[in-house]
C-alpha positions as CSV (number, residue, x, y, z in Angstrom):
1,Q,0.0,0.0,0.0
2,V,1.2,3.5,-0.9
3,Q,1.9,6.0,1.9
4,L,1.1,9.6,1.1
5,V,2.4,12.5,3.2
6,E,1.3,16.1,2.7
7,S,3.2,19.2,3.7
8,G,3.3,22.9,3.0
9,G,0.1,24.0,4.7
10,G,-0.1,27.0,7.0
11,L,-1.6,30.3,7.8
12,V,-1.6,32.9,5.1
13,Q,-3.4,36.2,4.4
14,A,-6.0,36.5,1.7
15,G,-4.4,37.1,-1.6
16,G,-1.3,35.1,-0.6
17,S,0.1,31.9,-1.9
18,L,1.1,28.4,-0.6
19,R,2.5,25.3,-2.3
20,L,1.4,22.0,-1.0
21,S,3.4,18.8,-1.6
22,C,2.4,15.2,-1.4
23,A,5.2,12.6,-1.1
24,A,4.5,9.0,-2.0
25,S,6.3,5.9,-1.0
26,G,5.8,2.2,-0.8
27,G,4.2,1.4,-4.1
28,A,3.3,2.4,-7.6
29,F,2.8,6.1,-8.2
30,S,3.8,7.2,-11.6
31,N,1.2,5.1,-13.5
32,R,-1.9,6.3,-11.5
33,V,-4.1,9.3,-11.5
34,M,-3.7,11.6,-8.5
35,G,-5.9,14.2,-6.9
36,W,-6.2,16.8,-4.2
37,F,-9.4,17.1,-2.1
38,R,-10.2,19.4,0.7
39,Q,-12.5,19.5,3.7
40,A,-13.6,22.6,5.5
41,P,-14.9,22.5,9.1
42,G,-18.5,21.3,9.1
43,K,-18.5,20.5,5.4
44,E,-18.1,17.4,3.3
45,R,-14.9,16.6,1.6
46,E,-14.8,18.1,-1.9
47,F,-12.7,17.6,-5.0
48,A,-10.1,20.3,-5.8
49,A,-7.9,19.1,-8.6
50,A,-6.7,16.0,-10.4
51,I,-3.8,15.1,-12.7
52,S,-3.2,12.2,-15.1
53,R,-0.3,9.9,-14.8
54,S,1.8,11.7,-17.4
55,S,0.5,15.2,-16.5
56,V,-1.2,15.5,-19.9
57,Y,-4.6,16.0,-18.4
58,T,-5.6,18.2,-15.4
59,L,-9.0,19.0,-14.0
60,Y,-10.0,21.7,-11.4
61,A,-13.1,22.4,-9.4
62,D,-14.7,25.6,-10.5
63,S,-14.0,27.2,-7.2
64,V,-10.2,26.9,-7.6
65,K,-9.8,27.1,-11.4
66,G,-7.4,29.9,-12.5
67,R,-5.9,30.1,-9.0
68,F,-4.6,26.6,-8.3
69,T,-2.2,24.5,-10.3
70,I,-1.6,20.8,-9.9
71,S,1.6,19.2,-11.0
72,R,3.6,16.0,-10.4
73,D,7.2,14.8,-10.5
74,N,7.1,11.1,-11.2
75,A,10.8,10.7,-10.9
76,N,10.7,11.8,-7.3
77,N,7.2,10.5,-6.4
78,V,5.9,13.9,-5.5
79,M,2.7,15.8,-6.4
80,Y,2.2,19.5,-5.9
81,L,-0.6,22.0,-5.5
82,Q,0.3,25.6,-6.1
83,M,-2.3,27.9,-4.6
84,N,-2.4,31.5,-5.5
85,S,-4.8,34.4,-4.8
86,L,-6.0,32.5,-1.7
87,K,-9.4,33.3,-0.2
88,P,-10.8,32.7,3.3
89,E,-13.2,30.2,1.8
90,D,-10.1,28.1,0.8
91,T,-9.5,27.4,4.5
92,A,-9.6,23.6,4.8
93,V,-7.6,20.4,5.4
94,Y,-6.1,19.5,2.1
95,L,-5.6,15.8,1.3
96,C,-3.8,14.1,-1.5
97,A,-5.1,10.9,-3.0
98,L,-3.9,8.2,-5.3
99,S,-6.4,6.6,-7.6
100,R,-6.7,2.9,-8.4
101,A,-7.0,3.9,-12.0
102,S,-4.3,4.7,-14.6
103,V,-6.8,5.8,-17.2
104,W,-8.1,9.4,-17.2
105,T,-11.9,9.6,-17.0
106,S,-14.5,12.1,-15.9
107,Q,-14.8,10.2,-12.6
108,V,-11.5,11.6,-11.3
109,T,-13.6,14.0,-9.3
110,L,-15.1,11.2,-7.2
111,E,-13.7,10.1,-3.9
112,S,-14.6,6.6,-4.6
113,Q,-12.0,6.5,-7.4
114,Y,-9.1,6.9,-4.9
115,D,-7.7,4.1,-2.8
116,D,-4.9,5.7,-0.9
117,W,-5.1,8.9,1.1
118,G,-2.8,11.1,3.1
119,Q,-3.5,12.5,6.5
120,G,-4.0,16.0,5.3
121,T,-2.4,19.4,5.8
122,Q,-4.2,22.4,7.3
123,V,-4.5,25.6,5.2
124,T,-5.9,28.6,6.9
125,V,-6.5,31.9,5.0
126,S,-7.2,35.0,7.1
127,S,-9.2,37.9,5.8
């Protein structure tokens, strides 16, 4: 089973930037779709972004499109989420996830497509 560890969260003012990292170990990484999800206090977990195994395809939630950029470095088993123009409503625990799938489909937004999850990193955006 793959272990995923997120880092890079923190407290930032509105309009600021953060870059999250997700380091993978213990199993196959480069041939699987990966994603970022987030969960705000009192709310359900929601999809933020996903990236195909070769980085050819990416998909973003409407709420983060144009502000967040997902990327991955398969040689080093790391995935990133660059977050710019942060807003207070971006405050959440951000979790990285590794899909069981290697093929890119429209279902990459679904939690059920992901088998392995990290513990999450807290992002807090102050107004």
